[in-house]
C-alpha positions in Angstrom: 10.8 -19.7 -11.9 12.9 -16.7 -13.1 11.3 -13.3 -13.8 12.2 -13.7 -17.5 10.2 -17.0 -17.6 7.2 -15.4 -15.8 7.3 -12.6 -18.5 7.3 -15.2 -21.3 4.3 -16.9 -19.7 2.4 -13.7 -19.4 2.9 -12.9 -23.0 1.9 -16.4 -24.1 -1.3 -16.4 -21.9 -2.2 -13.0 -23.4 -1.7 -14.2 -26.9 -3.7 -17.3 -26.4 -6.6 -15.3 -24.7 -6.8 -12.8 -27.5 -6.3 -15.4 -30.2 -9.5 -17.1 -28.9 -11.1 -13.6 -29.2 -10.2 -13.7 -32.9 -12.2 -16.9 -33.4 -15.1 -15.3 -31.6 -14.8 -12.3 -33.8 -15.2 -14.4 -37.0 -18.3 -16.1 -35.6 -19.6 -12.6 -34.6 -19.4 -11.3 -38.0 -21.0 -14.4 -39.5 -23.9 -14.2 -37.2 -24.6 -10.4 -37.0 -24.6 -10.2 -40.8 -27.9 -12.1 -40.7 -29.6 -9.3 -39.0 -30.9 -5.9 -40.0 -29.9 -2.9 -37.9 -32.8 -2.8 -35.4 -32.6 -6.5 -34.4 -28.7 -6.4 -34.5 -28.8 -3.8 -31.8 -30.8 -6.2 -29.5 -28.5 -9.0 -30.4 -25.3 -7.1 -29.6 -26.4 -4.9 -26.6 -25.2 -7.5 -23.9 -21.9 -7.6 -25.8 -21.5 -3.8 -25.6 -22.4 -3.9 -21.8 -19.9 -6.8 -21.0 -17.0 -5.5 -23.2 -17.2 -1.9 -21.9 -17.3 -3.0 -18.2 -14.5 -5.5 -18.7 -12.3 -2.8 -20.3 -12.8 -0.6 -17.3 -11.6 -3.4 -14.9 -8.2 -4.5 -13.5 -6.8 -1.0 -13.8 -5.3 -0.8 -10.3 -4.4 -3.1 -7.4 -3.6 -0.5 -4.7 -3.9 3.2 -4.0 -0.3 3.6 -2.7 1.7 6.2 -4.7 4.9 7.6 -3.3 5.3 11.3 -3.6 8.8 10.8 -5.2 10.9 7.9 -6.2 10.7 5.3 -9.0 8.2 2.4 -8.9 6.7 0.2 -11.5 4.4 -2.7 -12.2 4.5 -4.8 -15.4 2.0 -7.8 -15.6 -0.9 -9.4 -17.4 -4.5 -8.3 -16.6 -7.4 -10.5 -17.4 -10.8 -9.3 -17.0 -13.9 -11.5 -17.2 -17.4 -10.1 -17.5 -20.1 -12.5 -15.9 -23.0 -13.0 -18.2 -26.5 -13.4 -16.7 -29.5 -15.2 -18.0 -31.4 -12.1 -19.0 -28.4 -11.2 -21.3 -28.9 -14.3 -23.3 -32.2 -13.4 -25.0 -33.9 -10.4 -26.6 -37.2 -9.5 -28.2 -36.5 -9.7 -31.9 -39.0 -7.9 -34.3 -40.6 -9.7 -37.2 -41.9 -7.7 -40.1 -44.5 -9.1 -42.5 -45.6 -6.9 -45.4 -47.3 -3.7 -44.2 -48.5 -5.2 -41.0 -47.3 -4.0 -37.5 -44.2 -6.0 -36.5 -44.6 -8.9 -34.1 -42.0 -10.1 -31.6 -40.2 -13.3 -30.8 -37.6 -14.2 -28.2 -34.3 -14.9 -29.9 -30.8 -15.5 -28.6 -28.4 -12.7 -28.1 -24.7 -13.2 -29.0 -24.3 -14.8 -25.6 -27.4 -17.1 -25.9 -28.2 -20.4 -27.1 -26.5 -21.7 -30.3 -29.9 -22.9 -31.7 -31.3 -20.9 -34.5 -34.8 -19.6 -34.0 -37.3 -20.3 -37.0 -39.2 -17.2 -38.4 -42.2 -17.8 -40.5 -42.1 -15.9 -43.8 -44.5 -15.1 -46.6 -46.2 -17.9 -48.6 -45.3 -20.5 -46.1 -41.6 -20.0 -46.3 -39.3 -20.1 -43.2 -36.3 -18.0 -42.3 -34.0 -18.2 -39.2 -32.6 -15.8 -36.6 -29.1 -16.9 -35.8 -28.1 -18.5 -32.5 -25.6 -17.2 -30.1 -22.3 -18.5 -28.7 -23.7 -20.0 -25.5 -21.3 -17.9 -23.3 -21.5 -17.4 -19.5 -18.5 -15.1 -19.4 -16.6 -12.8 -21.6 -12.8 -12.7 -20.9 -10.2 -10.3 -22.3 -6.5 -10.0 -21.5 -3.9 -7.2 -22.0 -0.3 -6.5 -20.7 -0.3 -3.5 -18.4 2.6 -1.2 -17.3 2.4 1.3 -14.3 5.1 3.9 -13.9 5.6 6.5 -11.3 5.9 8.6 -9.5 6.2 12.4 -9.7 4.5 14.5 -7.1 2.4 11.5 -6.1 1.3 10.8 -9.7 1.7 7.7 -11.8 0.9 6.5 -15.3 -0.9 3.4 -16.5 -0.4 2.0 -20.0 -2.1 -0.9 -21.9 -1.1 -2.1 -25.4 -1.4 -5.2 -27.5 -1.8 -5.4 -31.3 -1.5 -8.2 -33.9 -3.0 -9.4 -37.1 -6.0 -11.7 -36.9 -6.6 -14.8 -39.2 -9.5 -15.2 -41.8 -9.0 -11.5 -43.2 -10.6 -10.1 -40.1 -8.0 -7.4 -39.8 -5.9 -6.4 -36.8 -6.8 -6.7 -33.1 -5.8 -3.8 -31.0 -6.1 -3.2 -27.3 -4.9 0.0 -25.9 -5.4 2.3 -22.9 -3.9 4.8 -20.6 -4.6 6.2 -17.2 -3.3 8.8 -14.7 -3.8 8.9 -10.9 -2.8 11.1 -8.2 -2.3 10.4 -4.4 -4.8 12.2 -2.0 -3.5 10.6 1.1 -0.1 12.6 0.8 -2.3 15.6 1.8 -3.9 13.9 4.8 -1.8 13.6 8.0 -2.0 10.2 9.8 -4.4 8.8 7.3 -4.8 4.9 8.0 -5.6 4.5 4.3 -3.8 5.2 1.1 -6.2 7.1 -1.1 -5.8 8.1 -4.8 -8.1 9.5 -7.6 -7.7 8.1 -11.1 -8.9 8.6 -14.7 -8.6 5.8 -17.4 -9.4 5.6 -21.1 -9.5 2.4 -23.0 -10.0 1.2 -26.6 -10.7 -2.3 -28.1 -10.7 -2.7 -31.9 -11.2 -5.8 -34.1 -10.6 -4.9 -37.8 -13.4 -2.8 -39.1 -16.1 -4.8 -37.3 -15.7 -3.7 -33.6 -14.5 -0.5 -32.3 -15.2 0.0 -28.5 -14.2 2.8 -26.1 -14.5 3.0 -22.3 -13.5 5.5 -19.7 -13.5 5.4 -15.9 -12.9 8.0 -13.2 -13.0 7.2 -9.5 -11.5 7.0 -6.0 -9.3 4.3 -4.8 -8.3 3.1 -1.3 -6.0 0.5 0.0 -4.3 -0.9 3.3 -0.9 -2.5 2.6 1.1 -5.1 4.6 4.3 -6.8 4.0 2.6 -9.6 2.0 -1.1 -8.8 1.6 -2.9 -5.6 0.3 -6.6 -5.0 0.5 -8.0 -2.5 -1.9 -11.2 -1.1 -3.2 -12.8 1.9 -5.0 -15.9 3.6 -6.4 -16.1 4.9 -9.9 -18.2 6.5 -12.6 -17.8 5.0 -16.1 -19.1 5.1 -19.6 -18.5 2.9 -22.7 -19.6 2.7 -26.3 -19.4 0.1 -29.1 -19.3 0.9 -32.8 -20.3 -2.0 -35.1 -20.0 -1.9 -38.9 -20.8 -4.8 -41.1 -22.4 -5.8 -44.5 -25.7 -7.8 -44.2 -26.5 -10.9 -46.1 -28.6 -8.7 -48.3 -25.3 -6.8 -49.2 -26.5 -3.7 -47.1 -23.8 -1.7 -45.2 -24.9 -1.3 -41.6 -23.3 0.7 -38.9 -24.4 1.8 -35.5 -23.4 2.7 -32.0 -24.4 1.1 -28.7 -23.9 2.6 -25.2 -22.9 0.3 -22.3 -25.3 0.2 -19.4 -22.6 0.3 -16.6 -22.6 3.8 -15.1 -21.2 3.2 -11.6 -19.2 0.5 -10.0 -17.8 -0.6 -6.6 -14.6 -2.6 -6.5 -13.3 -4.9 -3.8 -10.0 -6.7 -4.0 -7.0 -8.3 -2.5 -3.3 -8.7 -3.6 -0.5 -10.9 -2.5 3.3 -10.5 -2.9 5.3 -13.6 -3.3 8.7 -14.5 -4.9 9.1 -11.0 -6.3 5.6 -11.3 -8.1 2.3 -9.7 -7.3 -1.0 -11.5 -7.8 -4.2 -9.7 -7.3 -7.9 -10.4 -7.8 -11.0 -8.1 -7.4 -14.7 -8.2 -7.9 -16.4 -5.1 -9.7 -20.0 -4.7 -8.9 -22.4 -2.7 -11.2 -25.2 -3.4 -13.7 -22.5 -5.6 -15.3 -20.3 -7.6 -12.8 -16.7 -8.3 -13.7 -13.9 -10.4 -12.1 -10.3 -9.2 -12.6 -7.2 -11.2 -12.0 -3.6 -9.9 -12.5 -0.2 -11.2 -12.1 3.0 -9.3 -12.7 6.4 -8.0 -11.4 6.7 -4.8 -9.3 4.3 -3.1 -6.8 
């Protein structure tokens, strides 16, 4: 398979992956519009945790940066947040007149698709919406790495297109900069670098997420295989805006729970390509898989 064909495949896979995200976005808006702000926060908190952690993944596949000379990597990065059972339900509040609210277990956005009946005044019955019954949240984006100058390189992410059903535009973007530390260490058995990354994920006027990561990276490289890992500090936030079924405009911000992470990964060079996979451990675990051209 030629490099041109590989690139066409990468673009196609990214488009399909994000296109599936468009369908989920429409479902997300339909479901969350049934909630007031307090319960909507519980419904969407696991989404904020998973999306933020996924955005901060797949950003590097080694720590080797030459002091001078041109190098690049162009590929598709897929990041899949693994959803746990506790992330599939939350304690929803039920208000009845002036009485103190009671609680009921309801699905989060990742939970069961079954609606939960809620008793109303005068024997009426309402429903809390179901979730999407998901065990993982995948996102994908093209990534370009360019270097180097004085042991420093630049990472860029970008994808943008119009979504169906009048949702708006989906935009994924990000940048990062990292610097080699091993160039200052004589006879170091490891390549060591430090990096900072900033990411953004936006779906129309519904979802606007930001994430950032700073951390140390290390790797050992051979002719075919590379082993790499890292430790990082991270943050993320999710801004949600929608109109409820009662025609009330609601907007709020959620913070991702992931604050630290440890990354372990392996890459393999073959036929002019690089394939890498890593596992990211934190309060939200993520598997990242990338394939591309370069090093």
